[in-house]
C-alpha positions as MATLAB code, in Angstrom:
seq = 'XXXXXXXXXXXXXXXXXXXXXXXXXXXXXXXXXXXXXXXXXXXXXXXXXXXXXXXXXXXXXXXXXXXXXXXXXXXXXXXXXXXXXXXXXXXXXXXXXXXXXXXXXXXXXXXXXXXXXXXXXXXXXXXXXXXXXXXXXXXXXXXXXXXXXXXXXXXXXXXXXXXXXXXXXXXXXXXXXXXXXXXXXXXXXXXXXXXXXXXXXXXXXXXXXXXXXXXXXXXXXXXXXXXXXXXXXXXXXXXXXXXXXXXXXXXXXXXXXXXXXXXXXXXXXXXXXXXXXXXXXXXXXXXXXXXXXXXXXXXXXXXXXXXXXXXXXXXXXXXXXXXXXXXXXXXXXXXXXXXXXXXXXXXXXXXXXXXXXXXXXXXXXXXXXXXXXXXXXXXXXXXXXXXXXXXXXXXXXXXXXXXXXXXXXXXXXXXXXXXXXXXXXXXXXXXXXXXXXXXXXXXXXXXXXXXXXXXXXXXXXX';
ca = [
     226.499  135.837  171.109;
     222.931  134.874  170.235;
     222.443  138.068  168.250;
     225.739  137.462  166.412;
     224.675  133.936  165.447;
     221.346  135.275  164.193;
     223.155  137.766  161.943;
     225.403  135.031  160.552;
     222.429  132.782  159.840;
     220.591  135.586  158.066;
     223.677  136.424  155.983;
     223.965  132.792  154.881;
     220.285  132.792  153.965;
     220.898  135.795  151.699;
     223.688  133.908  149.948;
     221.371  130.900  149.630;
     218.705  133.092  148.022;
     221.200  134.288  145.417;
     222.256  130.701  144.698;
     218.589  129.640  144.400;
     217.909  132.397  141.883;
     221.021  131.536  139.861;
     219.947  127.901  139.929;
     216.460  128.718  138.668;
     217.951  130.864  135.924;
     220.219  128.010  134.835;
     217.290  125.574  134.831;
     215.581  127.626  132.124;
     217.821  126.024  129.478;
     218.438  122.280  128.920;
     222.139  122.972  128.418;
     222.559  124.510  131.878;
     219.780  122.719  133.778;
     222.139  120.249  135.471;
     224.271  123.127  136.731;
     221.162  124.875  138.017;
     220.101  121.797  139.976;
     223.564  121.623  141.560;
     223.404  125.321  142.539;
     219.938  124.971  144.065;
     220.800  121.715  145.819;
     223.981  123.167  147.313;
     222.091  126.265  148.443;
     219.427  124.154  150.154;
     222.089  122.013  151.836;
     223.827  125.105  153.219;
     220.531  126.667  154.310;
     219.502  123.509  156.155;
     222.923  123.129  157.771;
     223.084  126.719  159.041;
     219.561  126.428  160.471;
     220.998  124.061  163.093;
     222.775  127.006  164.733;
     219.706  129.260  164.699;
     218.975  130.743  168.153;
     216.112  129.007  169.932;
     216.270  125.778  167.969;
     216.104  122.509  169.943;
     215.489  118.771  169.430;
     218.608  118.520  167.271;
     218.686  114.730  167.416;
     215.140  114.387  166.072;
     215.814  116.942  163.322;
     219.036  115.205  162.301;
     217.256  111.836  162.291;
     214.542  113.240  160.027;
     217.130  114.714  157.668;
     219.036  111.440  157.476;
     215.947  109.298  156.896;
     214.302  111.676  154.450;
     217.521  112.411  152.590;
     218.421  108.740  152.405;
     215.034  107.660  151.098;
     214.991  110.531  148.594;
     218.500  109.714  147.372;
     217.604  106.038  146.960;
     214.378  106.733  145.068;
     216.106  109.207  142.779;
     218.780  106.604  141.998;
     216.493  103.673  141.220;
     213.429  105.329  139.645;
     213.042  104.780  135.921;
     212.793  107.866  133.737;
     209.339  106.697  132.663;
     208.241  106.906  136.299;
     209.728  110.361  136.893;
     206.303  112.111  136.753;
     205.012  109.820  139.498;
     208.076  110.560  141.643;
     207.664  114.302  141.134;
     204.015  114.025  142.165;
     204.964  112.061  145.290;
     207.706  114.497  146.294;
     205.352  117.435  145.728;
     202.868  115.685  147.982;
     205.478  115.094  150.663;
     206.324  118.778  150.643;
     202.668  119.692  151.006;
     202.196  117.074  153.714;
     205.202  118.384  155.627;
     203.818  121.900  155.411;
     200.444  120.696  156.699;
     202.106  118.795  159.565;
     204.194  121.823  160.585;
     201.090  123.981  160.452;
     199.237  121.495  162.663;
     201.995  121.624  165.285;
     202.075  125.417  165.145;
     198.295  125.626  165.509;
     198.340  123.368  168.552;
     201.215  125.215  170.226;
     200.351  128.835  169.355;
     196.575  128.799  169.035;
     196.319  131.935  171.163;
     198.591  133.959  168.839;
     196.298  135.441  166.133;
     199.085  136.250  163.646;
     200.853  132.905  163.889;
     197.590  130.957  163.936;
     196.255  132.700  160.831;
     199.434  132.010  158.862;
     199.533  128.399  160.060;
     195.872  127.919  159.160;
     196.506  129.136  155.620;
     199.538  126.846  155.334;
     197.479  123.921  156.631;
     194.738  124.534  154.058;
     197.076  124.721  151.085;
     199.395  121.940  152.294;
     196.514  119.530  152.919;
     195.051  120.137  149.462;
     198.492  119.688  147.919;
     199.300  116.338  149.524;
     195.852  114.841  148.874;
     195.787  116.036  145.272;
     199.351  114.863  144.666;
     198.501  111.377  145.934;
     195.597  111.156  143.484;
     197.859  112.441  140.696;
     200.390  109.747  141.582;
     197.737  107.017  141.518;
     196.531  108.191  138.100;
     200.044  108.406  136.668;
     200.970  105.021  138.099;
     197.896  103.454  136.527;
     196.444  102.411  139.892;
     193.447  104.645  139.268;
     191.524  105.549  136.147;
     193.685  108.023  134.250;
     190.815  109.804  132.528;
     188.811  112.461  134.305;
     186.438  110.999  136.888;
     183.305  113.110  136.752;
     180.259  112.650  138.971;
     176.954  114.522  139.331;
     177.141  117.687  141.390;
     180.900  117.489  141.742;
     181.473  121.247  141.925;
     178.791  122.043  144.558;
     179.984  119.058  146.613;
     183.627  120.144  146.386;
     182.843  123.767  147.246;
     180.737  122.662  150.218;
     183.499  120.425  151.553;
     186.047  123.248  151.182;
     183.778  125.868  152.769;
     182.865  123.693  155.758;
     186.483  122.655  156.255;
     187.781  126.236  156.209;
     184.955  127.340  158.497;
     185.918  124.676  161.047;
     189.524  125.807  160.919;
     188.571  129.451  161.433;
     186.263  128.455  164.278;
     189.050  126.461  165.927;
     191.391  129.460  165.786;
     188.794  132.058  166.779;
     187.355  129.931  169.575;
     190.755  128.630  170.743;
     189.340  125.111  170.529;
     191.788  122.682  168.959;
     189.257  119.825  168.831;
     187.840  121.250  165.577;
     191.214  120.941  163.858;
     190.711  117.200  163.282;
     187.587  117.495  161.071;
     189.211  120.572  159.495;
     192.159  118.525  158.228;
     189.940  115.607  157.194;
     187.716  117.832  155.063;
     190.652  119.684  153.462;
     192.287  116.376  152.536;
     188.969  115.210  151.105;
     188.734  118.414  149.080;
     192.193  117.751  147.610;
     190.962  114.346  146.451;
     187.721  115.707  145.020;
     189.616  118.503  143.261;
     191.955  116.092  141.442;
     189.588  113.254  140.526;
     187.958  115.166  137.614;
     191.359  115.987  136.087;
     192.422  113.650  133.289;
     195.829  112.422  132.231;
     196.095  114.976  129.433;
     196.171  117.758  132.025;
     198.689  116.142  134.382;
     201.637  118.387  133.377;
     199.629  121.434  134.465;
     198.402  119.731  137.639;
     201.921  118.713  138.684;
     203.070  122.320  138.230;
     200.084  123.618  140.182;
     200.624  121.355  143.181;
     204.313  122.217  143.109;
     203.355  125.896  143.395;
     200.849  125.183  146.170;
     203.466  123.269  148.144;
     205.863  126.190  147.900;
     203.213  128.658  149.064;
     202.284  126.430  152.020;
     205.929  126.116  153.052;
     206.413  129.884  152.824;
     203.331  130.527  154.989;
     204.614  128.079  157.596;
     207.957  129.857  157.494;
     206.295  133.196  158.205;
     204.447  131.561  161.100;
     207.724  130.295  162.531;
     209.375  133.692  162.102;
     206.529  135.270  164.100;
     206.777  132.534  166.715;
     209.376  131.615  169.340;
     211.862  130.129  166.811;
     212.304  133.426  164.975;
     215.099  133.153  162.399;
     214.650  129.376  161.946;
     211.698  130.032  159.652;
     213.553  132.190  157.138;
     214.857  129.203  155.176;
     211.284  128.013  154.670;
     210.169  131.495  153.629;
     212.977  131.730  151.075;
     212.612  128.272  149.573;
     208.823  128.293  149.680;
     208.509  131.689  148.034;
     210.855  130.753  145.193;
     209.147  127.404  144.618;
     205.711  128.997  144.776;
     206.658  131.745  142.326;
     208.429  129.421  139.879;
     205.664  126.829  140.088;
     202.959  129.431  139.524;
     204.748  130.824  136.480;
     205.260  127.328  135.072;
     201.593  126.483  135.630;
     200.532  129.587  133.703;
     202.944  128.802  130.859;
     201.762  125.185  130.648;
     198.089  126.155  130.565;
     198.838  128.716  127.862;
     200.601  125.995  125.871;
     197.262  124.157  125.874;
     195.326  127.372  125.187;
     193.176  126.709  128.230;
     192.667  128.616  131.446;
     193.812  127.139  134.732;
     190.176  127.238  135.851;
     189.207  125.101  132.853;
     192.010  122.629  133.589;
     190.968  122.251  137.231;
     187.191  122.339  136.897;
     186.558  121.381  133.267;
     186.734  117.571  133.714;
     188.489  117.459  130.337;
     188.506  113.909  128.966;
     185.664  112.605  131.127;
     183.677  111.829  127.987;
     184.847  110.961  124.511;
     184.175  113.071  121.463;
     180.932  112.225  119.736;
     180.234  112.814  116.067;
     183.767  113.776  115.031;
     184.443  114.729  111.439;
     187.216  112.164  110.847;
     187.169  110.763  107.324;
     189.276  108.176  105.528;
     191.119  105.197  106.949;
     194.390  104.419  108.703;
     197.084  103.264  106.269;
     199.819  100.966  107.589;
     203.440  100.879  106.472;
     206.098   98.244  107.097;
     209.534   98.850  108.608;
     211.504   98.438  105.370;
     209.387  100.956  103.464;
     209.590  103.429  106.334;
     213.373  103.018  106.456;
     213.703  103.682  102.714;
     211.499  106.766  102.998;
     213.723  108.217  105.719;
     217.011  107.149  104.124;
     216.298  109.224  101.009;
     214.971  112.244  102.905;
     216.826  115.525  103.220;
     215.298  116.286  106.618;
     213.563  114.113  109.202;
     211.796  115.658  112.188;
     211.106  113.386  115.154;
     208.152  114.268  117.410;
     208.342  112.204  120.639;
     205.536  111.633  123.129;
     204.646  109.548  126.148;
     204.649  106.368  124.064;
     208.403  106.759  123.674;
     208.741  107.110  127.432;
     206.610  104.037  128.182;
     208.651  101.911  125.768;
     211.923  103.421  127.063;
     212.872  103.937  123.448;
     215.021  107.051  123.859;
     218.312  105.171  123.405;
     217.055  103.558  120.209;
     215.877  106.964  119.024;
     219.426  108.240  119.560;
     220.734  105.351  117.433;
     218.175  106.167  114.747;
     219.259  109.798  114.735;
     222.932  108.815  114.421;
     222.287  106.406  111.538;
     220.226  108.967  109.636;
     222.863  111.667  110.104;
     225.554  109.264  108.922;
     223.563  109.016  105.689;
     223.495  112.800  105.338;
     219.936  113.292  106.610;
     219.324  116.333  108.808;
     217.534  115.307  112.020;
     215.654  117.587  114.393;
     213.368  116.963  117.351;
     210.038  118.745  117.825;
     209.138  119.144  121.509;
     205.626  120.167  122.514;
     205.450  121.840  125.967;
     202.942  119.304  127.312;
     204.241  116.174  125.591;
     204.562  113.464  128.229;
     203.245  113.689  131.762;
     205.274  116.460  133.312;
     206.887  119.692  132.129;
     210.088  118.981  130.215;
     209.480  115.213  130.186;
     210.691  114.721  126.605;
     213.706  116.983  127.106;
     214.824  114.923  130.103;
     214.448  111.599  128.289;
     216.286  112.750  125.164;
     219.044  114.345  127.225;
     219.432  111.071  129.121;
     220.006  109.335  125.787;
     222.765  111.807  124.902;
     220.960  113.696  122.151;
     222.509  117.122  121.653;
     220.426  119.990  123.023;
     220.925  121.974  119.818;
     218.693  119.445  118.018;
     215.731  120.029  120.329;
     213.252  122.669  119.174;
     210.087  123.855  120.858;
     206.797  124.242  119.026;
     207.232  127.866  117.980;
     210.702  127.203  116.565;
     209.949  124.029  114.643;
     206.422  124.640  113.313;
     207.530  126.658  110.236;
     209.762  123.757  109.157;
     207.128  121.037  108.989;
     205.896  122.090  105.553;
     209.383  121.524  104.105;
     210.177  118.339  106.010;
     210.373  115.181  103.905;
     209.413  112.927  106.816;
     208.064  113.514  110.311;
     208.368  110.513  112.613;
     205.843  110.652  115.456;
     206.743  108.325  118.323;
     203.903  107.795  120.758;
     202.587  111.353  120.691;
     198.854  111.750  120.219;
     196.877  114.772  121.387;
     199.783  117.203  120.821;
     199.829  116.364  117.064;
     196.073  116.093  116.533;
     194.795  118.426  113.762;
     191.349  118.206  115.396;
     192.590  121.154  117.450;
     191.920  123.285  114.370;
     188.362  121.991  113.944;
     185.508  124.027  115.391;
     183.523  121.903  117.818;
     186.343  119.555  118.792;
     187.155  119.426  122.541;
     190.752  120.167  121.523;
     189.783  123.222  119.488;
     192.237  126.070  119.976;
     194.997  124.008  121.573;
     198.365  124.776  119.933;
     199.745  121.583  118.380;
     202.771  120.462  116.415;
     201.671  120.889  112.793;
     203.201  117.596  111.695;
     200.365  116.930  109.249;
     201.767  119.669  106.987;
     204.883  117.570  106.243;
     205.289  115.691  102.953;
     205.180  112.346  104.773;
     204.239  111.399  108.320;
     205.014  108.067  109.975;
     203.374  107.350  113.311;
     204.766  104.655  115.613;
     201.959  103.498  117.854;
     201.072  100.344  119.788;
     197.546  100.170  118.391;
     194.626  102.214  117.181;
     193.614  103.576  120.581;
     192.964  107.219  121.396;
     195.119  109.548  123.471;
     194.659  110.764  127.054;
     191.972  113.178  125.939;
     189.858  110.317  124.534;
     189.603  112.016  121.134;
     190.150  110.430  117.729;
     193.279  111.716  116.026;
     192.586  113.237  112.614;
     196.257  112.913  111.706;
     196.074  109.128  111.450;
     193.524  109.394  108.632;
     195.417  111.920  106.491;
     196.573  110.884  103.008;
     200.211  111.673  103.859;
     200.211  109.639  107.091;
     201.240  106.007  107.542;
     200.920  103.913  110.703;
     203.785  101.749  111.952;
     202.338   99.597  114.717;
     204.263   98.067  117.598;
     206.288   98.775  120.735;
     208.298  101.951  120.095;
     211.615  100.521  121.282;
     211.291   97.419  119.131;
     210.026   99.292  116.067;
     212.742  101.946  116.227;
     215.312   99.179  116.686;
     214.051   97.501  113.519;
     214.209  100.839  111.690;
     217.857  101.221  112.726;
     218.648   97.725  111.456;
     216.851   98.333  108.154;
     218.587  101.686  107.651;
     221.999  100.144  108.216;
     221.268   97.619  105.490;
     219.950  100.177  102.980;
];
């Protein structure tokens, strides 16, 4: 009977793997992303449920209590969190996954310290999981504004970080090799400290890459813990963790690579470069910022053939996506073609702008990524930039700029550019934006939601 149950559980896990893969495939497109989330969620629910009948599993009441509490809290947070705070929530949930992996690894290390295979896998899971939860907490604090968002650099940061990591890993290896669990406490403390030290020098401009990276690390840690469980007394109960962790680790790693490529920077440079710790000195910006009022901006757009809207984090902060939808509808009613230019790292997490615009009901067919939309900027009558900064900065084409080489939206090539911005401050990278000083650019200052609302009103009257 036990063997039969094990076969059934394994068969269900295979079905869950297929559903996970189909879900990931569907998530690759905004039009099918919701369906993909449903597939993956259903697969995880089934995988968790069938694990309860895995041979050798015990403490059902405690497991069920954990599922109820965790699921309830997660459901509540997902229901009440504002879209502007979605990056923070993703960072927290990534951290919880890493923390869970570290906790499972700690239990496994304490209970199977004499098993070399299980202990080695658990040790690796503990290392990665501890770094993930500590780094994710720092990322959350930065995104939430409870910590300085720019890179926090300090003298000797890399030697200090490497020393902390090396000593921590050495203590963990010594604990396993010497069968002495007492050294696990300083091991975990130092690995958590390393996660903090690793994330402090990373600025807000790199947060989309960092979120992806910690997501991948969490998946890898979970998979390693799953392998440890499979090699331990629970056997089949660890397969669900292996499956989910491997898929998350692979998808997160691929996304991290794609995001770093979108910034034309290596992952090593993102993690260790302390990008944004200091501001650009001696930039070649010339000219002055030229303001425009709402009525003039409305007239300019009303008589345009094509308007391209480039959203950024400023739109998210102002929660202006619904007003942007109204603006798009009014312009189209006047016969103006409207498209949206989406930079891969606009916002604070991968796909941030896509999620916000989809929430507002903007048709997916109007959303274009950088490669698709860049050739159209030169023919666009008006480009409306809403809160974006570094991703539209022509300084990326200037030798010597910290942004040099980063692919940007070439909005400055349009006939007219209108930038909605709260003030004259710099972006996350701390670099002056050359776009604002161009002859074809006009600045429309104010809260994005209020300004776009005024544009809608003015367009309706024109």
